[in-house]
Structure formats: structure tokens, C-alpha cells
MDAnalysis code that builds the backbone (N, CA, C; Angstrom):
import MDAnalysis as mda
import numpy as np

u = mda.Universe.empty(594, n_residues=198, atom_resindex=np.repeat(np.arange(198), 3), trajectory=True)
u.add_TopologyAttr("name", ["N", "CA", "C"] * 198)
u.add_TopologyAttr("resid", np.arange(1, 199))
u.add_TopologyAttr("resname", ["UNK", "UNK", "UNK", "UNK", "UNK", "UNK", "UNK", "UNK", "UNK", "UNK", "UNK", "UNK", "UNK", "UNK", "UNK", "UNK", "UNK", "UNK", "UNK", "UNK", "UNK", "UNK", "UNK", "UNK", "UNK", "UNK", "UNK", "UNK", "UNK", "UNK", "UNK", "UNK", "UNK", "UNK", "UNK", "UNK", "UNK", "UNK", "UNK", "UNK", "UNK", "UNK", "UNK", "UNK", "UNK", "UNK", "UNK", "UNK", "UNK", "UNK", "UNK", "UNK", "UNK", "UNK", "UNK", "UNK", "UNK", "UNK", "UNK", "UNK", "UNK", "UNK", "UNK", "UNK", "UNK", "UNK", "UNK", "UNK", "UNK", "UNK", "UNK", "UNK", "UNK", "UNK", "UNK", "UNK", "UNK", "UNK", "UNK", "UNK", "UNK", "UNK", "UNK", "UNK", "UNK", "UNK", "UNK", "UNK", "UNK", "UNK", "UNK", "UNK", "UNK", "UNK", "UNK", "UNK", "UNK", "UNK", "UNK", "UNK", "UNK", "UNK", "UNK", "UNK", "UNK", "UNK", "UNK", "UNK", "UNK", "UNK", "UNK", "UNK", "UNK", "UNK", "UNK", "UNK", "UNK", "UNK", "UNK", "UNK", "UNK", "UNK", "UNK", "UNK", "UNK", "UNK", "UNK", "UNK", "UNK", "UNK", "UNK", "UNK", "UNK", "UNK", "UNK", "UNK", "UNK", "UNK", "UNK", "UNK", "UNK", "UNK", "UNK", "UNK", "UNK", "UNK", "UNK", "UNK", "UNK", "UNK", "UNK", "UNK", "UNK", "UNK", "UNK", "UNK", "UNK", "UNK", "UNK", "UNK", "UNK", "UNK", "UNK", "UNK", "UNK", "UNK", "UNK", "UNK", "UNK", "UNK", "UNK", "UNK", "UNK", "UNK", "UNK", "UNK", "UNK", "UNK", "UNK", "UNK", "UNK", "UNK", "UNK", "UNK", "UNK", "UNK", "UNK", "UNK", "UNK", "UNK", "UNK", "UNK", "UNK", "UNK", "UNK", "UNK", "UNK", "UNK"])
u.atoms.positions = np.array([
    [-32.064, 6.224, 42.962],
    [-31.344, 5.803, 41.801],
    [-29.970, 6.016, 41.916],
    [-29.520, 7.309, 42.485],
    [-28.209, 7.553, 42.655],
    [-27.485, 6.610, 43.593],
    [-28.244, 6.126, 44.566],
    [-27.535, 5.313, 45.663],
    [-27.423, 3.995, 45.005],
    [-28.104, 3.606, 43.935],
    [-27.975, 2.196, 43.384],
    [-26.647, 2.265, 42.591],
    [-26.518, 3.367, 41.709],
    [-25.330, 3.480, 40.878],
    [-24.190, 3.844, 41.593],
    [-24.397, 4.422, 42.675],
    [-23.126, 4.848, 43.525],
    [-22.557, 3.569, 44.276],
    [-23.242, 2.584, 44.479],
    [-22.920, 1.347, 45.143],
    [-21.637, 0.751, 44.231],
    [-20.442, 0.486, 44.870],
    [-19.246, -0.035, 44.223],
    [-19.551, -1.385, 43.713],
    [-20.440, -2.072, 44.206],
    [-20.607, -3.482, 43.721],
    [-21.651, -3.374, 42.393],
    [-22.479, -2.500, 42.387],
    [-23.314, -2.239, 41.058],
    [-22.365, -1.753, 40.034],
    [-21.470, -0.741, 40.375],
    [-20.448, -0.188, 39.353],
    [-19.460, -1.353, 38.806],
    [-19.094, -2.109, 39.743],
    [-18.183, -3.314, 39.320],
    [-18.939, -4.167, 38.216],
    [-20.290, -4.584, 38.463],
    [-21.176, -5.269, 37.646],
    [-21.256, -4.607, 36.256],
    [-21.623, -3.438, 36.336],
    [-21.642, -2.695, 34.982],
    [-20.396, -2.567, 34.179],
    [-19.216, -2.411, 34.887],
    [-18.000, -2.502, 34.118],
    [-17.769, -3.861, 33.599],
    [-17.936, -4.870, 34.378],
    [-17.850, -6.133, 33.986],
    [-18.632, -6.617, 32.786],
    [-19.904, -5.931, 32.730],
    [-20.882, -6.291, 31.691],
    [-20.388, -5.736, 30.431],
    [-19.821, -4.345, 30.521],
    [-19.256, -3.548, 29.400],
    [-18.179, -4.341, 28.674],
    [-17.146, -4.737, 29.618],
    [-15.854, -5.355, 29.165],
    [-16.297, -6.696, 28.479],
    [-17.310, -7.430, 29.068],
    [-17.577, -8.851, 28.498],
    [-18.368, -8.582, 27.167],
    [-19.063, -7.471, 27.095],
    [-19.814, -7.209, 25.692],
    [-18.795, -6.899, 24.660],
    [-17.769, -5.961, 24.901],
    [-16.908, -5.680, 23.966],
    [-15.819, -6.771, 23.644],
    [-15.614, -7.635, 24.534],
    [-14.783, -8.642, 24.242],
    [-15.445, -9.777, 23.341],
    [-16.817, -10.054, 23.639],
    [-17.521, -10.878, 22.718],
    [-17.651, -10.285, 21.377],
    [-17.961, -9.040, 21.181],
    [-17.969, -8.509, 19.804],
    [-16.508, -8.626, 19.187],
    [-15.505, -8.499, 20.054],
    [-14.057, -8.472, 19.328],
    [-13.618, -9.984, 19.037],
    [-14.513, -11.047, 19.272],
    [-14.086, -12.363, 18.955],
    [-14.394, -12.592, 17.557],
    [-15.305, -11.739, 16.872],
    [-15.524, -12.074, 15.467],
    [-14.407, -11.591, 14.566],
    [-14.113, -12.270, 13.554],
    [-13.026, -11.828, 12.662],
    [-13.419, -10.533, 11.781],
    [-12.457, -9.910, 11.406],
    [-12.600, -8.564, 10.706],
    [-11.664, -8.676, 9.553],
    [-12.269, -8.723, 8.328],
    [-11.401, -9.058, 7.141],
    [-11.297, -7.670, 6.428],
    [-10.053, -7.395, 6.107],
    [-9.801, -6.063, 5.284],
    [-8.858, -6.434, 4.131],
    [-9.270, -5.854, 2.925],
    [-8.620, -6.272, 1.779],
    [-8.251, -4.833, 0.944],
    [-7.072, -5.025, 0.405],
    [-6.760, -3.803, -0.348],
    [-6.226, -4.185, -1.754],
    [-6.795, -3.568, -2.712],
    [-6.437, -3.993, -4.056],
    [-5.738, -2.875, -4.828],
    [-4.572, -3.095, -5.518],
    [-3.804, -2.212, -5.995],
    [-3.555, -2.571, -7.664],
    [-3.357, -1.750, -8.361],
    [-3.220, -1.897, -9.907],
    [-2.260, -0.850, -10.356],
    [-1.380, -1.383, -11.209],
    [-0.282, -0.615, -11.955],
    [-0.124, -0.704, -13.268],
    [0.183, 0.305, -14.195],
    [0.398, 0.060, -15.411],
    [1.815, 0.151, -15.871],
    [2.181, -0.608, -16.850],
    [3.490, -0.793, -17.454],
    [3.480, -0.725, -18.917],
    [4.097, 0.421, -19.414],
    [3.909, 0.404, -20.849],
    [5.017, -0.263, -21.493],
    [4.609, -1.113, -22.558],
    [5.482, -2.036, -23.365],
    [5.876, -1.315, -24.646],
    [5.051, -0.840, -25.265],
    [5.309, 0.031, -26.442],
    [4.009, 0.950, -26.531],
    [4.063, 1.622, -27.778],
    [2.944, 2.674, -27.962],
    [1.591, 1.868, -28.160],
    [1.514, 0.640, -28.487],
    [0.410, 0.107, -28.594],
    [-0.118, -1.089, -27.628],
    [0.875, -1.378, -26.657],
    [0.551, -2.358, -25.690],
    [0.927, -1.738, -24.221],
    [-0.011, -2.316, -23.214],
    [0.222, -1.872, -21.925],
    [-0.158, -3.048, -20.899],
    [0.583, -3.123, -19.929],
    [0.277, -4.308, -19.130],
    [-0.241, -3.907, -17.720],
    [-1.162, -4.466, -17.328],
    [-1.829, -4.114, -15.838],
    [-1.410, -5.128, -14.933],
    [-0.862, -4.829, -13.916],
    [-0.458, -5.649, -12.728],
    [-1.208, -5.427, -11.479],
    [-1.927, -6.449, -11.261],
    [-2.978, -6.338, -9.955],
    [-2.575, -7.139, -8.962],
    [-2.666, -6.593, -7.620],
    [-2.244, -7.297, -6.447],
    [-3.304, -7.015, -5.545],
    [-3.592, -8.000, -4.681],
    [-4.687, -7.898, -3.735],
    [-4.281, -8.651, -2.449],
    [-4.259, -7.829, -1.290],
    [-3.810, -8.394, -0.053],
    [-5.079, -8.554, 0.967],
    [-5.255, -9.690, 1.538],
    [-6.415, -9.722, 2.464],
    [-5.776, -10.000, 3.958],
    [-6.273, -9.082, 4.793],
    [-5.854, -9.152, 6.146],
    [-6.910, -9.620, 7.104],
    [-6.661, -10.280, 8.023],
    [-7.430, -10.955, 9.169],
    [-7.160, -10.010, 10.340],
    [-7.802, -8.910, 10.588],
    [-7.314, -8.083, 11.745],
    [-7.743, -8.865, 13.022],
    [-6.871, -8.806, 13.961],
    [-7.231, -9.530, 15.496],
    [-6.216, -10.449, 15.768],
    [-6.232, -10.716, 17.016],
    [-5.157, -11.599, 17.757],
    [-5.864, -12.894, 18.324],
    [-7.001, -12.827, 18.481],
    [-7.715, -13.957, 19.195],
    [-7.744, -15.296, 18.218],
    [-7.491, -16.483, 18.613],
    [-7.644, -17.662, 17.824],
    [-8.924, -17.879, 17.323],
    [-9.909, -17.342, 17.944],
    [-11.271, -17.339, 17.642],
    [-11.548, -16.717, 16.314],
    [-10.620, -15.895, 15.941],
    [-10.831, -15.037, 14.636],
    [-10.396, -15.707, 13.355],
    [-9.919, -16.903, 13.375],
    [-9.411, -17.680, 12.325],
    [-10.659, -17.963, 11.398],
    [-10.358, -17.566, 10.109],
    [-11.450, -17.757, 9.211],
    [-10.967, -19.004, 8.193],
    [-12.038, -19.669, 7.710],
    [-11.881, -20.810, 6.818],
    [-12.368, -20.771, 5.463],
    [-12.096, -21.505, 4.529],
    [-12.534, -21.519, 3.014],
    [-12.579, -20.259, 2.513],
    [-11.484, -19.502, 2.624],
    [-11.431, -18.234, 1.905],
    [-11.170, -18.174, 0.491],
    [-12.075, -17.416, -0.085],
    [-11.994, -17.357, -1.525],
    [-12.144, -16.007, -2.184],
    [-11.386, -15.763, -3.126],
    [-11.101, -14.420, -3.732],
    [-11.627, -14.414, -5.159],
    [-12.493, -13.602, -5.463],
    [-13.093, -13.478, -6.981],
    [-12.971, -11.875, -7.493],
    [-12.338, -11.808, -8.460],
    [-12.169, -10.275, -9.011],
    [-12.585, -10.455, -10.598],
    [-13.923, -10.234, -10.734],
    [-14.411, -10.338, -12.048],
    [-14.641, -8.893, -12.677],
    [-13.794, -7.955, -12.249],
    [-13.991, -6.597, -12.713],
    [-13.262, -6.407, -14.066],
    [-12.564, -7.259, -14.605],
    [-11.916, -7.105, -15.790],
    [-12.617, -7.850, -17.030],
    [-13.230, -7.051, -17.761],
    [-13.965, -7.614, -18.947],
    [-13.107, -8.225, -19.922],
    [-13.482, -9.374, -20.637],
    [-12.604, -10.124, -21.581],
    [-12.449, -9.491, -22.827],
    [-13.370, -8.553, -23.148],
    [-13.263, -7.760, -24.488],
    [-12.205, -6.539, -24.261],
    [-11.826, -6.202, -22.987],
    [-10.894, -5.224, -22.745],
    [-9.480, -5.758, -22.320],
    [-9.370, -6.947, -21.602],
    [-8.179, -7.286, -21.049],
    [-8.026, -8.866, -21.330],
    [-6.701, -9.216, -21.644],
    [-6.353, -10.571, -21.727],
    [-5.562, -10.975, -20.555],
    [-5.670, -12.209, -19.976],
    [-4.922, -12.610, -18.683],
    [-3.546, -13.163, -19.300],
    [-2.607, -12.514, -18.836],
    [-1.352, -12.975, -19.132],
    [-0.602, -14.082, -18.145],
    [-0.737, -13.685, -16.943],
    [-0.272, -14.684, -15.879],
    [-1.097, -14.587, -14.545],
    [-1.322, -15.740, -13.946],
    [-2.295, -15.786, -12.861],
    [-3.600, -16.056, -13.101],
    [-4.466, -15.966, -12.112],
    [-6.041, -16.036, -12.270],
    [-6.515, -14.918, -11.610],
    [-7.808, -14.500, -11.997],
    [-8.589, -13.604, -11.254],
    [-9.301, -14.096, -10.045],
    [-9.109, -15.404, -9.781],
    [-9.726, -15.929, -8.579],
    [-8.703, -16.784, -7.820],
    [-8.935, -17.030, -6.668],
    [-8.123, -17.878, -5.832],
    [-8.661, -18.336, -4.541],
    [-8.381, -19.541, -4.012],
    [-8.930, -20.014, -2.780],
    [-7.853, -20.460, -1.797],
    [-8.103, -20.291, -0.438],
    [-7.236, -20.702, 0.481],
    [-7.986, -21.528, 1.510],
    [-7.401, -22.417, 2.250],
    [-7.926, -23.237, 3.238],
    [-8.367, -22.462, 4.580],
    [-7.423, -21.589, 4.993],
    [-7.594, -20.687, 6.169],
    [-6.886, -19.536, 6.152],
    [-7.326, -18.569, 7.097],
    [-6.593, -17.328, 7.284],
    [-6.614, -17.018, 8.804],
    [-5.368, -17.211, 9.248],
    [-5.397, -17.249, 10.715],
    [-5.549, -15.755, 11.262],
    [-5.819, -15.474, 12.555],
    [-5.969, -14.134, 13.097],
    [-4.585, -13.461, 12.973],
    [-4.586, -12.235, 12.584],
    [-3.431, -11.456, 12.339],
    [-2.627, -11.670, 11.151],
    [-3.100, -12.662, 10.255],
    [-2.378, -13.204, 9.224],
    [-2.816, -12.314, 7.845],
    [-2.068, -12.590, 6.851],
    [-2.270, -11.992, 5.455],
    [-2.086, -12.823, 4.420],
    [-3.141, -12.804, 3.356],
    [-2.866, -13.533, 2.206],
    [-2.754, -12.558, 0.946],
    [-1.938, -12.903, 0.012],
    [-1.800, -12.125, -1.084],
    [-1.915, -12.920, -2.359],
    [-2.511, -12.073, -3.585],
    [-2.796, -12.689, -4.795],
    [-2.386, -11.709, -5.673],
    [-1.705, -12.080, -6.889],
    [-1.517, -11.236, -7.801],
    [-1.570, -11.862, -9.285],
    [-2.006, -10.934, -10.300],
    [-1.996, -11.506, -11.642],
    [-1.807, -10.433, -12.674],
    [-1.647, -10.674, -13.858],
    [-1.300, -9.641, -14.897],
    [-2.101, -9.758, -15.962],
    [-2.569, -8.631, -16.600],
    [-3.350, -8.513, -17.589],
    [-2.692, -7.731, -18.815],
    [-3.155, -7.962, -20.104],
    [-2.813, -7.162, -21.129],
    [-3.956, -6.333, -21.644],
    [-3.819, -5.140, -21.669],
    [-4.848, -4.131, -22.105],
    [-5.114, -4.244, -23.606],
    [-6.283, -4.291, -24.166],
    [-6.590, -4.220, -25.530],
    [-6.971, -3.007, -26.156],
    [-7.642, -2.159, -25.404],
    [-8.035, -0.783, -25.947],
    [-7.743, 0.274, -25.089],
    [-7.647, 1.476, -25.722],
    [-7.246, 2.653, -24.984],
    [-8.496, 3.219, -24.251],
    [-8.379, 3.949, -23.184],
    [-9.477, 4.565, -22.534],
    [-9.316, 4.425, -20.914],
    [-10.210, 5.145, -20.309],
    [-10.425, 5.083, -18.918],
    [-10.913, 3.873, -18.354],
    [-10.425, 3.299, -17.254],
    [-11.048, 2.069, -16.762],
    [-11.370, 2.101, -15.312],
    [-12.279, 2.060, -14.789],
    [-12.761, 2.064, -13.356],
    [-13.163, 0.653, -12.981],
    [-12.203, 0.043, -12.111],
    [-12.456, -1.434, -11.697],
    [-13.218, -1.379, -10.377],
    [-13.997, -2.361, -10.210],
    [-14.850, -2.702, -8.981],
    [-14.013, -3.404, -8.051],
    [-14.510, -3.422, -6.707],
    [-13.741, -4.126, -5.716],
    [-13.719, -5.668, -5.898],
    [-12.971, -6.412, -5.530],
    [-12.874, -7.761, -5.456],
    [-13.586, -8.295, -4.423],
    [-14.395, -9.469, -4.532],
    [-15.089, -9.981, -3.486],
    [-14.455, -11.242, -2.937],
    [-14.629, -11.184, -1.469],
    [-13.861, -12.141, -0.657],
    [-14.909, -12.734, 0.078],
    [-15.176, -14.181, 0.038],
    [-16.045, -14.958, 0.911],
    [-15.108, -15.847, 1.884],
    [-15.793, -16.084, 3.016],
    [-14.960, -16.735, 3.950],
    [-16.003, -17.415, 4.982],
    [-15.652, -18.682, 5.777],
    [-16.468, -19.088, 6.541],
    [-15.929, -19.000, 8.014],
    [-16.948, -18.448, 8.941],
    [-16.599, -18.463, 10.397],
    [-17.221, -19.763, 10.974],
    [-16.557, -20.298, 11.928],
    [-17.026, -21.499, 12.605],
    [-18.441, -21.223, 13.489],
    [-18.547, -20.005, 13.940],
    [-19.740, -19.720, 14.696],
    [-21.024, -19.449, 13.918],
    [-20.934, -19.260, 12.639],
    [-21.920, -18.906, 11.754],
    [-22.156, -19.865, 10.587],
    [-23.389, -20.143, 10.224],
    [-23.514, -21.345, 9.215],
    [-23.434, -20.711, 7.842],
    [-23.772, -19.478, 7.568],
    [-23.760, -18.938, 6.198],
    [-22.297, -18.470, 5.783],
    [-21.921, -18.285, 4.547],
    [-20.597, -17.675, 4.179],
    [-20.721, -16.181, 4.551],
    [-19.593, -15.647, 4.869],
    [-19.489, -14.213, 5.051],
    [-18.956, -13.718, 3.719],
    [-19.095, -12.293, 3.636],
    [-18.647, -11.745, 2.410],
    [-17.802, -10.298, 2.839],
    [-16.755, -10.151, 2.195],
    [-16.015, -8.897, 2.453],
    [-15.603, -8.334, 0.896],
    [-15.171, -6.955, 0.858],
    [-14.952, -6.283, -0.304],
    [-13.662, -5.736, -0.211],
    [-12.919, -5.690, -1.260],
    [-11.635, -5.035, -1.356],
    [-11.897, -3.554, -1.550],
    [-10.711, -2.808, -1.421],
    [-10.827, -1.483, -1.842],
    [-10.891, -1.330, -3.392],
    [-11.521, -0.364, -3.885],
    [-11.632, -0.226, -5.372],
    [-10.142, 0.382, -5.660],
    [-9.810, 0.179, -7.119],
    [-8.728, 0.913, -7.596],
    [-9.053, 2.250, -7.967],
    [-7.869, 3.053, -8.192],
    [-8.065, 4.275, -8.739],
    [-8.217, 4.181, -10.334],
    [-8.921, 4.954, -10.974],
    [-9.110, 4.891, -12.475],
    [-7.774, 4.748, -13.214],
    [-7.801, 3.883, -14.203],
    [-6.658, 3.568, -15.001],
    [-6.867, 4.246, -16.339],
    [-5.839, 4.978, -16.588],
    [-5.781, 5.815, -18.011],
    [-5.045, 4.681, -18.918],
    [-5.594, 3.877, -19.561],
    [-4.968, 2.879, -20.232],
    [-4.485, 3.341, -21.630],
    [-3.327, 3.032, -22.016],
    [-2.698, 3.520, -23.388],
    [-2.971, 4.967, -23.537],
    [-2.848, 5.640, -22.542],
    [-2.877, 7.195, -22.634],
    [-1.684, 7.731, -23.300],
    [-1.883, 8.882, -24.160],
    [-0.841, 9.447, -24.855],
    [-0.099, 10.374, -23.675],
    [1.148, 10.020, -23.488],
    [1.967, 10.711, -22.458],
    [2.899, 11.558, -23.384],
    [3.206, 12.755, -22.724],
    [4.361, 13.655, -23.533],
    [5.655, 13.008, -23.519],
    [6.425, 13.273, -24.411],
    [7.625, 12.631, -24.450],
    [8.611, 13.236, -23.320],
    [9.323, 12.592, -22.814],
    [10.137, 12.943, -21.611],
    [11.482, 13.730, -21.991],
    [11.529, 14.964, -21.545],
    [12.960, 15.580, -21.878],
    [14.034, 14.960, -21.141],
    [15.256, 15.140, -21.821],
    [16.516, 14.374, -21.220],
    [16.776, 15.078, -19.869],
    [16.325, 16.311, -19.588],
    [16.792, 16.926, -18.338],
    [15.698, 16.823, -17.389],
    [14.573, 16.132, -17.619],
    [13.529, 15.978, -16.670],
    [13.917, 15.301, -15.433],
    [14.773, 14.295, -15.630],
    [15.131, 13.581, -14.445],
    [16.035, 14.390, -13.543],
    [16.744, 15.304, -14.062],
    [17.477, 16.339, -13.331],
    [16.537, 17.245, -12.519],
    [15.478, 17.731, -13.155],
    [14.457, 18.630, -12.657],
    [13.844, 18.118, -11.556],
    [13.396, 16.837, -11.627],
    [12.638, 15.970, -10.589],
    [13.695, 15.846, -9.456],
    [14.957, 15.568, -9.753],
    [15.909, 15.395, -8.620],
    [16.064, 16.684, -7.864],
    [16.309, 17.854, -8.551],
    [16.395, 19.124, -7.920],
    [15.258, 19.423, -7.187],
    [14.162, 19.302, -7.574],
    [12.804, 19.488, -6.879],
    [12.730, 18.737, -5.622],
    [13.092, 17.415, -5.714],
    [12.922, 16.543, -4.675],
    [14.071, 16.818, -3.507],
    [15.186, 16.967, -3.850],
    [16.417, 16.916, -3.022],
    [17.116, 18.336, -3.014],
    [16.603, 19.362, -3.824],
    [17.416, 20.518, -3.990],
    [17.829, 21.283, -2.818],
    [17.132, 21.187, -1.629],
    [17.724, 21.811, -0.259],
    [18.819, 20.961, 0.229],
    [18.893, 19.699, 0.211],
    [19.795, 18.785, 0.723],
    [21.083, 18.954, -0.092],
    [20.791, 19.077, -1.608],
    [22.089, 19.213, -2.302],
    [22.675, 20.575, -2.172],
    [22.002, 21.774, -1.991],
    [22.574, 23.092, -1.690],
    [23.269, 22.926, -0.472],
    [22.831, 22.355, 0.609],
    [23.624, 22.235, 1.986],
    [24.838, 21.623, 1.777],
    [24.756, 20.330, 1.137],
    [26.006, 19.528, 0.924],
    [27.090, 20.386, 0.247],
    [26.669, 20.909, -0.886],
    [27.277, 21.659, -1.719],
    [28.248, 23.023, -1.049],
    [27.401, 23.645, -0.160],
    [28.046, 24.728, 0.642],
    [29.101, 24.034, 1.690],
    [28.628, 23.026, 2.298],
    [29.690, 22.345, 3.162],
    [31.013, 22.034, 2.474],
    [30.921, 21.177, 1.268],
    [31.954, 20.901, 0.594],
    [32.833, 22.004, 0.075],
    [32.113, 23.203, -0.312],
    [32.868, 24.422, -0.713],
    [33.613, 24.935, 0.416],
    [33.082, 24.963, 1.604],
    [33.793, 25.415, 2.726],
    [35.008, 24.643, 3.083],
    [34.728, 23.442, 3.239],
    [35.880, 22.471, 3.295],
    [36.956, 22.619, 2.307],
    [36.559, 22.820, 1.064],
    [37.628, 22.934, 0.050],
    [38.318, 24.282, 0.265],
    [37.780, 25.343, 0.623],
    [38.277, 26.779, 0.913],
    [39.254, 26.632, 1.983],
    [38.864, 26.042, 3.067],
    [39.808, 25.942, 4.255],
    [40.985, 24.952, 4.044],
    [40.709, 23.804, 3.388],
    [41.757, 22.913, 3.237],
    [42.909, 23.350, 2.207],
    [42.546, 23.981, 0.972],
    [43.479, 24.598, 0.139],
    [43.975, 25.803, 0.357],
    [45.231, 26.029, 0.381],
    [45.800, 27.491, 0.661],
    [45.490, 28.454, -0.601],
    [45.315, 29.699, -0.217],
    [45.061, 30.551, -1.238],
    [46.400, 30.902, -2.056],
    [46.424, 31.416, -3.291],
    [47.524, 31.716, -4.271],
    [48.364, 32.624, -3.425],
    [47.819, 33.709, -2.854],
    [48.675, 34.621, -2.325],
    [49.343, 34.119, -1.106],
    [48.916, 33.210, -0.271],
    [49.690, 32.769, 0.796],
    [50.696, 31.780, 0.352],
    [50.453, 31.047, -0.775],
    [51.352, 30.241, -1.376],
    [52.358, 31.018, -1.925],
    [52.261, 32.131, -2.559],
    [53.281, 32.865, -3.137],
    [54.258, 33.598, -2.065],
    [53.617, 33.998, -0.821],
    [54.358, 34.567, 0.238],
    [55.244, 33.401, 0.867],
    [54.626, 32.252, 0.962],
    [55.466, 31.183, 1.503],
    [56.606, 30.766, 0.537],
    [56.574, 30.950, -0.702],
    [57.622, 30.635, -1.640],
    [58.685, 31.758, -1.512],
    [58.396, 33.077, -1.241],
    [59.294, 34.110, -1.314],
    [60.057, 34.167, 0.075],
    [59.530, 33.637, 1.294],
    [60.080, 33.574, 2.469],
    [61.270, 32.356, 2.256],
    [60.887, 31.421, 1.590],
    [61.880, 30.226, 1.394],
    [63.060, 30.783, 0.554],
    [63.089, 31.700, -0.244],
    [64.127, 32.305, -0.987],
    [64.945, 33.039, -0.143],
])
């Protein structure tokens, strides 16, 4: 057995077989989708939900192009949300290998509470397969709709700025203070200079 595997010709055939198997598996498209949602407070009783969904076709081979791409996001109940702009579904003719498709829409929240959205469903057709293929987007993080938020203190922005950039601000301040001290003469040396002139 060792002499058969030790034969360079057999090794080359095994390597060729493994490379062709991985290449054949790599010709299938691989769809990845990312769903994001953000909240915008309009007033104390109204909040807008902005949803964006990106669909990626991972791969570089032309064989990975998919056709009849359809996106459906039915995770927004009509008793909780009103559609303000856009649609929760969209279709495209094709998605080339390495390409991206994006879709967005806005909703108006009707009630207060936590909302857990399900992933969007993407269907597409691959030329080598008869049936439609299906992929799912990532789910969104839970949304706390119309949550009571504490009133923001006027100095909160300064505290956040110092927390984020405090070390850089202190270094710049020290450098500027050093330049100021070197560039401006002291009062004692200025007084000596005026006495010498007299």
C-alpha cells in the first residue's frame, strides 16, 4: 500500500482529484445577506424604523451568477408598523458573481415595546438546478420601540467627547502649553531686557 501511495504518479492523480473536487464545489453561488434596522425618534409618540438589506453573491466565477432574485421581508406586522416609503419585497433580474444588491424601506411604529424581527427570505435561480434556491438574511437586533429614554444633560456631549478622545486632548494640550511657554518670554526676562535698554 505504501508503494502505491508513494508513487509520484498516484500522488499527482490524488492531488488533481482533490483540486477538481474543490473547484467543482466552488462553482456554486454562495448568497450572503445582511439586514440592518435603526430607530429615529420623531417625537415622544412617533418613531421611524429604517431597514436596509444587502445581498452579496460571494465568488468570482461567472458560473456563480444567479437569476430571478427575489427578496421578501414579511417580519413587520401591519398592526405594529405602517410602511412610509419603499416596499418590504423587491425583485431583480440577476446578481453577478462578486456583486451586491441593496434594498431599503421605512416604517412608522404604532406601539411601544420590544420587537424581534425575523430574517428576510431571498429566493434565486441557479442555471444548473431546476428548483428555486433559498437563503436568509441575518436577523436584526431587538428594537426597543418608543422606549422611554432619560433626558440628555447639556454636558453629556462633553463627557462623551472626553471619554472618547481624552488622552489625545491631554497630549495636544501639553504640547500647546509647552510651545506657548517656549515662545513667550517670561515677565522677569522682559523686565531685565527693559532695564538694560535704559
